[in-house]
C-alpha positions as CSV (number, residue, x, y, z in Angstrom):
1,M,32.9,225.1,11.4
2,K,36.2,226.9,11.5
3,G,39.1,225.6,13.4
4,K,41.9,227.9,12.3
5,K,42.8,230.8,14.5
6,I,45.2,233.7,14.1
7,V,47.7,232.7,16.6
8,S,51.5,232.3,16.4
9,T,53.0,229.0,15.1
10,L,54.7,228.6,18.5
11,L,51.6,229.2,20.6
12,A,49.5,226.6,18.4
13,L,52.2,224.0,18.8
14,L,52.5,224.8,22.6
15,L,48.7,224.3,23.0
16,L,48.6,221.1,20.8
17,A,51.5,219.5,22.8
18,S,49.9,220.6,26.4
19,L,46.1,219.9,25.7
20,P,44.3,216.5,24.9
21,V,43.0,216.1,21.3
22,S,39.6,215.9,22.5
23,A,39.7,219.2,24.2
24,H,40.0,221.1,21.0
25,A,37.4,223.0,18.9
26,A,34.4,222.4,21.1
27,T,31.2,224.3,20.4
28,W,29.8,226.4,23.5
29,D,26.2,227.8,23.3
30,I,25.8,231.1,25.0
31,G,22.2,230.4,25.8
32,K,23.3,227.9,28.5
33,G,25.3,230.5,30.4
34,D,28.2,233.3,30.7
35,I,31.3,232.0,28.7
36,T,34.7,232.9,30.0
37,V,37.8,232.1,27.9
38,N,41.1,232.2,29.7
39,A,44.4,232.0,27.9
40,E,47.3,231.2,30.3
41,S,50.9,230.0,30.1
42,G,49.5,226.5,30.7
43,G,47.0,226.7,27.8
44,Q,43.5,228.0,27.1
45,T,40.4,226.9,28.9
46,V,36.8,227.6,28.7
47,R,34.1,228.1,31.8
48,Q,30.5,228.4,31.3
49,G,28.3,229.3,34.1
50,G,29.3,227.7,37.3
51,G,31.0,224.8,35.7
52,A,34.6,223.8,35.7
53,A,37.2,225.1,33.4
54,V,37.8,222.8,30.3
55,P,40.7,222.8,28.0
56,D,39.8,224.1,24.7
57,S,42.4,225.8,22.4
58,A,39.7,226.7,19.7
59,P,36.3,227.2,21.2
60,V,33.5,227.9,18.9
61,I,30.9,230.0,20.4
62,T,27.3,229.9,18.8
63,G,23.7,230.4,19.9
64,T,21.5,233.3,21.1
65,S,21.0,234.9,24.3
66,K,19.7,238.3,25.9
67,E,21.1,237.4,29.5
68,N,24.6,236.0,29.0
69,N,27.9,237.4,27.6
70,V,31.5,236.3,26.6
71,T,34.6,237.5,28.5
72,I,37.9,236.7,26.6
73,N,40.9,237.1,29.0
74,A,44.5,236.7,27.6
75,D,47.5,236.8,30.1
76,S,50.6,238.7,29.1
77,G,52.5,237.1,26.5
78,Q,49.3,234.8,25.3
79,T,47.0,234.9,22.7
80,A,43.3,233.9,23.3
81,S,41.6,232.4,20.1
82,V,37.8,232.3,19.7
83,T,35.5,231.6,16.7
84,L,32.1,233.4,16.8
85,S,29.8,231.3,14.9
86,G,26.4,232.8,14.1
87,V,26.1,233.9,17.6
88,N,23.5,236.6,18.6
89,I,24.0,238.4,22.0
90,D,21.7,241.2,23.1
91,V,22.4,242.5,26.6
92,R,21.6,246.2,26.1
93,D,19.0,245.8,28.8
94,K,21.3,244.4,31.2
95,G,24.0,247.2,31.1
96,K,27.1,245.1,30.2
97,A,29.1,244.4,27.2
98,A,28.0,241.4,24.7
99,V,31.7,240.6,24.4
100,S,34.5,241.9,26.3
101,T,38.3,241.4,26.2
102,T,40.6,241.6,29.3
103,G,44.2,240.8,30.3
104,E,47.4,241.9,29.0
105,G,47.8,239.6,26.0
106,N,46.2,239.6,22.6
107,V,42.8,238.3,21.5
108,S,42.1,236.8,18.0
109,I,38.6,236.4,16.8
110,E,37.7,234.4,13.7
111,L,34.2,235.1,11.9
112,N,32.2,232.2,10.7
113,G,28.7,233.0,9.5
114,G,26.8,236.1,10.7
115,S,27.1,237.3,14.2
116,T,25.3,240.1,16.2
117,L,26.4,241.8,19.3
118,R,24.6,244.6,21.0
119,S,25.8,245.9,24.3
120,G,24.2,248.1,27.3
121,Y,24.8,251.6,28.4
122,E,28.5,252.9,28.3
123,H,29.6,249.6,26.8
124,A,31.1,248.9,23.6
125,G,29.4,246.4,21.2
126,L,32.7,244.3,21.0
127,E,34.7,245.9,24.0
128,K,38.3,246.1,23.9
129,N,40.0,246.0,27.4
130,N,42.9,244.0,26.9
131,G,46.3,245.6,26.9
132,G,47.4,243.9,23.7
133,S,45.9,243.6,20.2
134,L,42.3,242.6,19.1
135,T,42.5,241.1,15.8
136,I,39.3,240.2,13.9
137,A,39.6,237.9,11.0
138,D,37.7,235.9,8.4
139,E,40.0,233.2,7.1
140,D,37.3,231.4,4.9
141,K,35.8,234.6,3.7
142,N,32.2,233.7,4.9
143,G,32.0,235.8,8.1
144,K,30.0,238.7,9.2
145,L,29.9,241.0,12.4
146,T,27.6,243.6,13.5
147,A,28.4,245.2,16.5
148,W,26.2,247.8,18.3
149,G,27.7,249.9,21.0
150,G,25.4,251.2,23.9
151,Q,25.4,254.8,24.7
152,Q,28.7,256.4,24.9
153,G,30.1,253.1,23.9
154,A,31.9,252.4,20.6
155,G,30.5,249.8,18.0
156,I,33.9,247.9,18.4
157,G,36.8,249.5,21.0
158,G,36.5,251.4,24.1
159,G,33.5,251.9,26.4
160,S,32.4,255.3,27.9
161,G,35.6,257.2,28.6
162,K,37.8,254.4,27.3
163,D,40.4,254.5,24.3
164,G,40.1,252.0,21.6
165,S,43.6,251.1,20.4
166,N,45.6,248.3,18.6
167,I,42.5,246.9,16.8
168,F,43.3,245.0,13.4
169,I,40.5,244.1,10.9
170,T,41.9,241.7,8.5
171,G,38.7,240.3,6.9
172,G,35.2,239.7,7.0
173,G,32.1,241.8,6.8
174,V,32.3,244.2,9.7
175,N,29.8,246.8,10.7
176,A,30.5,248.8,13.9
177,I,27.8,251.2,14.9
178,G,28.9,253.6,17.9
179,G,26.2,254.5,20.5
180,L,25.5,258.1,21.4
181,A,28.5,260.3,21.5
182,A,31.0,257.2,20.4
183,A,33.1,256.1,17.6
184,G,32.1,253.3,15.4
185,I,35.3,251.8,15.7
186,G,37.6,253.4,18.5
187,G,37.1,255.1,21.7
188,G,33.8,255.7,23.8
189,L,32.6,259.1,25.0
190,G,35.9,261.1,26.0
191,G,38.1,258.0,24.7
192,N,40.7,258.1,21.9
193,G,40.9,255.8,19.0
194,S,44.6,254.9,18.0
195,N,46.6,252.2,16.3
196,I,43.5,251.0,14.3
197,T,44.4,248.9,11.2
198,I,41.9,247.5,8.6
199,S,43.4,245.4,6.0
200,G,40.7,243.5,4.5
201,G,37.1,242.6,4.5
202,K,33.9,244.9,4.4
203,V,33.9,247.4,7.1
204,G,31.1,249.9,7.9
205,A,31.5,252.2,11.0
206,T,28.8,254.5,12.0
207,N,28.7,256.8,15.0
208,G,25.5,257.7,16.7
209,L,26.3,261.1,18.0
210,N,29.2,263.4,18.2
211,G,31.9,260.7,17.7
212,A,34.0,259.5,14.6
213,G,32.9,256.7,12.5
214,I,36.4,255.3,13.0
215,G,38.3,257.0,15.7
216,G,37.6,259.0,18.9
217,G,34.3,259.2,20.7
218,Q,33.1,262.6,22.0
219,H,36.0,264.9,23.1
220,G,38.3,261.9,21.8
221,S,41.0,262.0,19.0
222,G,41.8,259.5,16.5
223,S,45.3,258.6,15.5
224,N,47.5,256.0,14.0
225,I,44.6,254.6,12.0
226,T,45.5,252.4,9.0
227,I,43.4,251.2,6.2
228,S,45.2,249.1,3.6
229,G,42.4,247.0,2.1
230,G,38.9,246.1,2.1
231,E,35.8,248.0,1.6
232,V,35.4,250.5,4.3
233,N,32.5,252.8,4.9
234,A,32.9,255.3,7.8
235,I,30.2,257.8,9.0
236,G,30.9,260.3,11.6
237,G,28.1,261.1,14.4
238,K,27.1,264.6,14.9
239,S,30.2,267.0,15.0
240,G,32.4,263.9,14.6
241,A,34.7,263.0,11.6
242,G,34.2,260.1,9.3
243,I,37.6,258.8,10.4
244,G,39.6,260.6,12.8
245,G,38.5,262.9,15.9
246,G,35.1,263.0,17.7
247,H,33.3,266.1,19.0
248,T,36.4,268.7,19.5
249,G,38.9,265.9,18.8
250,D,41.8,266.0,16.3
251,G,42.5,263.3,13.6
252,S,46.2,262.7,13.0
253,D,48.6,260.1,11.3
254,I,45.8,258.7,9.3
255,I,47.2,256.4,6.4
256,I,45.0,255.1,3.7
257,S,47.2,252.7,1.5
258,G,44.7,250.4,-0.2
259,G,41.0,249.3,-0.6
260,E,37.9,251.1,-1.4
261,V,37.2,253.8,1.4
262,S,34.4,256.2,1.9
263,A,34.6,258.5,4.8
264,S,31.7,261.1,5.6
265,G,31.9,263.5,8.3
266,G,28.9,264.1,10.7
267,E,27.6,268.0,11.0
268,N,30.7,270.1,11.1
269,G,33.1,267.2,11.0
270,A,35.7,266.3,8.3
271,G,35.4,263.3,6.0
272,I,39.0,262.4,7.3
273,G,40.6,264.5,9.9
274,G,39.0,266.4,12.9
275,G,35.7,266.6,14.5
276,V,34.1,270.1,15.2
277,Y,36.9,272.4,16.2
278,G,39.2,269.6,15.7
279,K,42.5,269.7,13.5
280,G,43.5,267.2,10.8
281,E,47.1,266.5,10.1
282,G,49.6,263.8,9.0
283,I,47.2,262.3,6.6
284,T,48.5,260.0,3.9
285,V,47.0,258.5,0.9
286,S,49.1,255.9,-1.1
287,G,49.0,252.8,-3.2
288,N,45.9,252.1,-5.1
289,A,43.6,253.5,-2.6
290,Q,40.1,254.3,-3.9
291,L,39.1,257.0,-1.4
292,K,35.8,259.0,-1.3
293,V,35.6,261.9,1.2
294,R,32.7,264.2,2.2
295,G,32.9,266.8,4.9
296,G,30.1,267.6,7.3
297,S,27.5,270.1,6.6
298,V,26.8,273.5,8.1
299,H,24.9,273.3,11.4
300,G,23.6,276.5,12.9
301,D,26.4,278.9,13.3
302,Y,29.2,276.3,12.7
303,G,30.9,276.1,9.3
304,T,31.2,272.9,7.2
305,G,34.0,270.2,7.7
306,A,36.7,269.8,5.3
307,G,36.9,266.7,3.0
308,I,40.2,266.0,4.3
309,G,41.5,268.4,7.3
310,G,39.8,270.3,10.0
311,G,36.3,270.2,11.4
312,G,34.1,273.5,11.3
313,S,34.1,276.0,14.1
314,Y,31.8,278.7,15.0
315,G,31.4,280.9,11.9
316,T,34.2,279.1,10.2
317,D,34.5,276.3,7.8
318,G,37.3,273.5,8.6
319,A,40.4,274.1,6.7
320,E,41.4,271.5,3.8
321,V,44.7,269.9,4.3
322,E,46.6,268.6,1.4
323,P,47.2,265.0,2.1
324,D,50.6,263.4,1.4
325,I,50.0,261.7,-2.1
326,C,53.7,261.2,-2.9
327,A,53.3,257.4,-2.8
328,L,49.8,257.4,-4.7
329,N,50.1,255.2,-7.6
330,P,48.6,256.1,-10.9
331,G,45.8,253.8,-10.3
332,G,44.8,255.4,-7.0
333,K,42.5,258.5,-6.5
334,I,41.1,260.7,-4.0
335,E,37.3,262.0,-4.9
336,Y,35.8,265.0,-3.0
337,Y,32.2,265.4,-2.5
338,A,30.4,268.3,-1.3
339,P,28.5,268.3,2.0
340,R,25.1,266.7,1.8
341,S,25.8,265.3,-1.8
342,S,25.6,261.9,-3.1
343,M,28.7,260.1,-3.0
344,S,27.7,257.9,-5.9
345,G,27.4,260.9,-8.3
346,T,30.2,263.0,-9.9
347,P,32.7,264.3,-7.4
348,N,33.6,268.0,-7.1
349,K,37.3,267.3,-7.3
350,T,39.3,264.2,-8.1
351,V,43.2,263.8,-7.1
352,T,45.0,261.5,-9.0
353,N,48.7,260.8,-10.1
354,P,48.4,259.7,-13.5
355,T,51.9,260.0,-14.6
356,G,53.4,258.8,-11.2
357,D,55.5,262.1,-11.1
358,F,55.4,262.5,-7.3
359,V,58.7,261.5,-6.2
360,W,60.9,261.8,-3.1
361,D,64.3,263.2,-3.2
362,S,67.3,261.0,-2.1
363,G,66.7,261.8,1.3
364,T,68.9,263.5,3.9
365,V,70.2,261.8,6.9
366,T,68.8,263.6,10.1
367,T,70.0,261.4,12.7
368,P,73.1,259.1,12.1
369,A,72.8,255.6,13.0
370,T,75.4,254.1,15.7
371,C,76.3,250.6,16.5
372,T,73.1,249.9,18.6
373,G,70.8,252.8,17.6
374,K,68.8,253.2,14.6
375,G,69.3,256.4,12.4
376,V,66.8,258.4,10.6
377,R,66.7,259.6,7.0
378,T,64.1,262.2,5.9
379,Y,62.8,262.3,2.4
380,T,61.0,265.4,0.8
381,C,58.3,265.1,-1.9
382,T,59.7,266.8,-4.9
383,S,56.2,268.3,-5.5
384,S,55.3,269.4,-2.1
385,S,56.6,270.1,1.3
386,H,55.7,266.7,2.6
387,T,58.2,264.7,4.1
388,K,58.4,260.9,5.3
389,T,61.1,259.2,7.3
390,E,62.6,255.8,7.2
391,D,64.8,254.1,9.6
392,I,68.3,253.6,9.2
393,P,69.3,250.3,10.5
394,A,71.7,250.2,13.3
395,L,75.3,249.7,12.1
396,N,75.8,246.8,14.4
397,H,79.0,246.1,15.9
398,S,81.6,245.2,13.6
399,F,84.9,243.2,14.5
400,A,86.2,242.7,10.8
401,G,90.1,243.0,10.9
402,Q,90.2,243.3,14.8
403,E,92.8,241.2,16.4
404,Y,91.4,238.7,18.9
405,V,93.5,238.4,21.9
406,S,93.5,235.2,24.2
407,D,91.9,235.1,27.4
408,N,94.1,232.7,28.8
409,N,91.1,230.6,30.0
410,A,91.9,227.3,28.2
411,T,91.4,224.2,30.2
412,C,92.6,220.5,29.6
413,E,89.5,219.5,27.8
414,Q,87.9,222.9,26.8
415,D,89.1,225.5,24.2
416,G,89.4,228.8,25.9
417,T,88.2,232.1,24.5
418,K,89.7,235.2,22.6
419,T,88.2,238.6,22.4
420,A,88.2,241.6,20.2
421,K,87.0,245.2,20.4
422,C,84.5,246.5,18.0
423,V,85.9,248.8,15.4
424,R,84.2,251.7,16.9
425,Y,85.1,250.8,20.4
426,G,85.3,254.0,22.4
427,T,83.1,256.2,20.1
428,G,79.6,256.9,19.9
429,G,79.2,255.2,23.4
430,C,80.3,251.8,21.9
431,T,82.1,249.5,24.5
432,E,81.2,246.4,22.8
433,T,83.4,243.4,22.6
434,D,83.3,240.2,21.0
435,T,84.4,236.9,22.6
436,V,84.6,233.6,20.6
437,T,86.0,230.2,21.1
438,D,89.9,230.2,20.6
439,T,89.6,226.9,18.6
440,G,92.4,224.5,19.2
441,S,93.6,226.3,22.4
442,K,92.7,223.5,24.7
443,L,95.7,222.2,26.7
444,G,94.9,218.7,26.5
445,H,95.6,216.0,29.3
446,L,99.2,215.1,30.3
447,F,99.7,211.9,32.2
448,E,102.8,210.8,34.2
449,D,103.8,208.3,36.9
450,Y,101.5,205.6,36.2
451,V,100.7,203.1,39.2
452,S,99.5,199.5,38.8
453,N,96.1,198.8,39.7
454,N,96.9,195.4,40.9
455,D,94.3,193.8,38.7
456,A,96.3,191.4,36.5
457,T,95.1,188.0,36.2
458,C,96.6,184.6,35.3
459,E,95.9,185.3,31.3
460,Q,95.3,189.1,31.2
461,D,97.7,191.9,31.6
462,G,96.4,194.3,34.3
463,T,96.1,198.0,34.2
464,K,98.0,201.1,35.6
465,T,96.6,204.6,36.0
466,A,97.9,208.1,36.2
467,R,96.4,211.5,36.9
468,C,96.7,214.5,34.6
469,V,99.4,216.7,35.9
470,R,96.8,219.5,36.3
471,Y,94.4,217.0,38.2
472,G,92.3,219.1,40.7
473,T,93.0,222.4,39.0
474,G,90.8,224.1,36.0
475,G,87.9,221.6,36.7
476,C,90.3,218.8,35.7
477,M,89.6,215.3,37.1
478,A,90.9,213.1,34.4
479,T,92.8,210.0,35.0
480,D,94.3,207.6,32.3
481,T,94.0,204.0,32.6
482,V,96.2,202.0,30.3
483,T,97.3,198.1,29.9
484,D,100.1,197.2,32.2
485,T,102.0,195.3,29.7
486,D,103.6,191.9,30.7
487,S,101.9,192.1,34.1
488,K,99.8,189.1,33.7
489,L,100.5,186.5,36.5
490,G,100.4,183.3,34.2
491,H,98.7,180.1,35.5
492,L,100.6,178.0,38.3
493,F,99.6,174.4,38.7
494,E,100.3,172.2,41.7
495,D,99.3,168.9,43.3
496,Y,98.0,166.9,40.3
497,V,95.2,164.3,41.2
498,S,94.6,161.1,39.0
499,N,91.7,161.2,36.7
500,N,91.5,157.4,37.1
501,D,91.2,157.0,33.4
502,A,94.1,154.6,32.7
503,T,93.4,151.4,30.6
504,Y,95.3,148.3,30.0
505,A,96.6,150.1,26.7
506,H,97.2,153.3,27.7
507,D,98.4,155.4,30.7
508,G,95.9,157.6,32.3
509,T,95.7,161.3,32.9
510,K,96.0,163.6,36.0
511,T,94.7,167.1,36.6
512,A,95.8,170.1,39.0
513,K,93.8,173.3,39.5
514,C,95.6,176.7,39.0
515,V,96.7,177.9,42.5
516,R,94.4,181.1,41.6
517,Y,91.5,178.7,40.6
518,D,88.9,180.9,42.4
519,Q,89.8,183.8,40.1
520,C,90.6,182.1,36.9
521,G,88.8,178.7,37.0
522,E,91.5,177.1,35.1
523,T,92.7,173.4,35.2
524,H,95.6,171.5,33.6
525,T,95.5,167.9,32.6
526,M,98.8,165.9,31.6
527,P,99.7,162.3,31.1
528,D,99.9,160.2,34.3
529,E,102.9,158.3,33.2
530,G,103.2,154.7,34.4
531,S,99.4,154.4,35.4
532,R,98.4,152.0,32.5
533,L,96.8,148.9,34.0
534,I,98.4,145.5,33.5
535,A,95.7,143.4,31.5
536,P,95.2,139.8,33.0
537,P,96.3,136.8,30.9
538,L,93.9,135.5,28.4
539,Y,94.8,132.1,29.8
540,R,96.8,130.1,32.4
541,V,98.5,127.0,32.8
542,T,98.7,126.1,36.6
543,D,99.4,123.0,38.7
544,K,96.7,121.6,41.0
545,D,97.3,124.3,43.6
546,G,97.0,127.1,41.1
547,R,100.4,128.1,40.7
548,D,101.5,128.9,37.3
549,I,103.8,126.6,35.5
550,A,105.7,126.7,32.2
551,Y,104.3,126.1,29.0
552,T,104.8,126.9,25.4
553,A,102.1,128.4,23.0
554,E,102.2,128.2,19.3
555,Q,99.5,129.4,16.7
556,K,99.2,128.3,13.3
557,G,96.2,129.5,11.3
558,G,93.4,129.5,13.4
559,V,94.8,126.6,15.7
560,L,96.5,127.7,19.1
561,T,98.6,124.6,20.6
562,V,99.7,125.0,24.2
563,T,102.1,122.4,25.2
564,V,103.2,121.4,28.9
565,D,105.9,119.1,29.9
566,E,104.0,117.7,32.8
567,D,101.7,114.9,33.6
568,L,99.2,117.0,35.6
569,A,98.4,120.4,34.1
570,I,95.3,122.9,34.1
571,L,94.4,125.2,31.2
572,T,92.3,128.0,32.8
573,G,90.8,131.4,31.9
574,R,87.6,133.2,31.4
575,L,85.1,133.1,28.6
576,S,86.1,136.9,28.2
577,G,89.6,135.7,27.3
578,I,88.3,133.0,24.9
579,R,86.2,135.7,23.1
580,T,89.5,137.9,22.9
581,L,91.3,135.1,21.4
582,K,88.8,134.4,18.8
583,A,88.8,138.1,17.7
584,Q,92.4,137.5,17.4
585,G,91.9,134.8,15.0
586,V,92.0,131.7,17.0
587,E,89.2,129.2,16.2
588,K,90.5,126.1,18.1
589,I,92.7,125.4,21.2
590,V,94.9,122.2,21.5
591,F,96.0,121.3,25.1
592,V,99.0,118.9,25.1
593,T,100.7,117.4,28.2
594,K,102.9,114.3,28.8
595,G,100.0,111.8,29.1
596,A,97.1,113.3,27.1
597,T,96.1,115.6,24.3
598,S,92.6,117.4,24.2
599,A,91.1,120.0,21.9
600,F,87.9,122.2,21.6
601,L,86.3,124.8,19.5
602,L,86.1,128.3,20.9
603,S,82.6,128.9,19.6
604,D,81.4,125.8,21.2
605,L,82.7,126.8,24.6
606,L,81.4,130.3,24.2
607,D,77.9,128.8,23.7
608,K,78.0,127.2,27.1
609,G,78.3,130.3,29.3
610,E,78.7,133.8,29.9
611,G,81.7,136.0,29.4
612,G,82.7,136.4,33.1
613,E,82.6,132.5,33.8
614,A,86.0,130.5,34.3
615,Y,86.6,127.2,32.6
616,R,89.2,124.5,33.7
617,L,90.6,122.0,31.2
618,T,92.6,119.3,33.5
619,H,94.9,116.8,32.2
620,N,95.9,114.2,34.9
621,G,98.1,111.7,33.2
622,K,95.7,110.3,30.8
623,A,92.6,111.4,32.2
624,V,90.9,114.5,30.8
625,T,88.2,116.7,32.5
626,F,86.6,119.9,31.2
627,T,84.4,122.2,33.7
628,L,82.8,125.6,33.4
629,G,81.7,128.2,35.9
630,E,81.6,128.1,39.9
631,S,79.5,125.0,39.8
632,M,82.1,123.2,37.9
633,A,79.6,122.0,35.2
634,D,81.0,119.4,32.9
635,V,81.5,120.6,29.4
636,G,83.7,117.6,28.2
637,A,81.1,116.9,25.5
638,I,82.5,119.7,23.3
639,L,86.0,118.1,23.2
640,I,87.1,117.0,19.9
641,K,89.9,115.2,18.3
642,P,93.1,117.2,18.0
């Protein structure tokens, strides 16, 4: 199936962004009920029968029905996109349009496979009622559409009394058959056909009675019709032109610039131009157009229609009008055929431009351009009186060389503007000025009188702030905060407290908190001079009452000799002291008093107890005792000869 639609890139992106992926390109069967497609600013939805509106940016309509129809609505500024895929709708017995368009926006219809639309009385087969354009396309080149209008309705375009305008056919095999008194493509009975463009595909347009094949219905005119490509076969109804006006209608501003085009007038109607009594004018054939034209035949007392020109009138043939062929390429041609003759035979007349000598003059400015308004240049064909016009672009405003003057609106942070007048200021209605940024004109902030923010800390400088001298004017609310150099407070430590970490070997430390500790969390630790612990002696020599008495100690090698000039003396200490002495290299202690000498190995004593136990080696005259611990256990057995 085809999912591509002829929509602007912007609309496609908006639809893809706003609708869920699962809502795209659903298939809708017309046999299940009427279908309404609605394109609004919020996206496109589809409603069938009495069901809810379903988001669908690219609906594909299929199926067959003699009851139901399709309505395509596009709000202003929106494009409704629909694919007709093998759909067959025949509602001629229901008195309504098979497919109708509404709203002020644009409608784009893609063809996929062959589809047929037949409408009821006074309705077009594909009825255009929307204010924007109707585009019929065939991107994949496999689509066909046959549209039958009901009585007084066009095949494609307006219903009875309605115009058919802004119709674009860009591809596909399109066959439009108007009902009684209506055009194949264009207006219904009494309606005009205008702004009809065919640029591709294979198009057949046939009118039932009194209307043009492409153009106006009965009493309607056909104007601004452009065919630039494709295969087009347009057959007028009775008294209507092949391309142009219906019965009594004119055909004007018709451009054939390409494609293979065959235009046959109905009875008394022109091939291209007016219907009976109608005029044909402003007809241009250009490019490589392959054009065949045949005026309508005599009917009763009414004359024949021109190949290109006017329709016949009572007793008079339609006047032939020379088309504008100034832009016809050497490969293009116009073949004229007599009424009722076969258009596959030899033409009565062929108009070509084999040498390309139809040229335009250099043109004359007929309307000068201004700064804001387009001018007009008119060209005249050198081989005829035909003219064409082209727009001269507006001069646009120019400020080249003009002095830009400051508007004196710069602020502290924003460049101001400067303005110059257009070089044509005051002439041709020009009052235009150009205002641009005056680059580099911003004033910048100026800060004075800085005030401390009182936010200095022990270790960090604080800040100070000043307002811009233009603070509060010109929208300026700027302040400047900078470091208040040398404002930091520094730490202040008082009330040092000992850390109780002194040892026998070293003084301890003491610590104080900064007086702003709650803010900085800083402490300071320093030596606590004089706090070193006094170590207890490794051994002592006492009298019987525990008072220290004088002694001498001498260590030679691993022997420590302690000598006391007393009869009664006690050598005492703790095993921990013995362990320390051993660590200092003492292996044996000899204890000498006036009456006795004793000795022991430190290792033997250490084997007898724990480090915290006290020992007592007592000399009383010649008597020697040796005890250990609180229980005064006798360890004299470890004494050895000195």
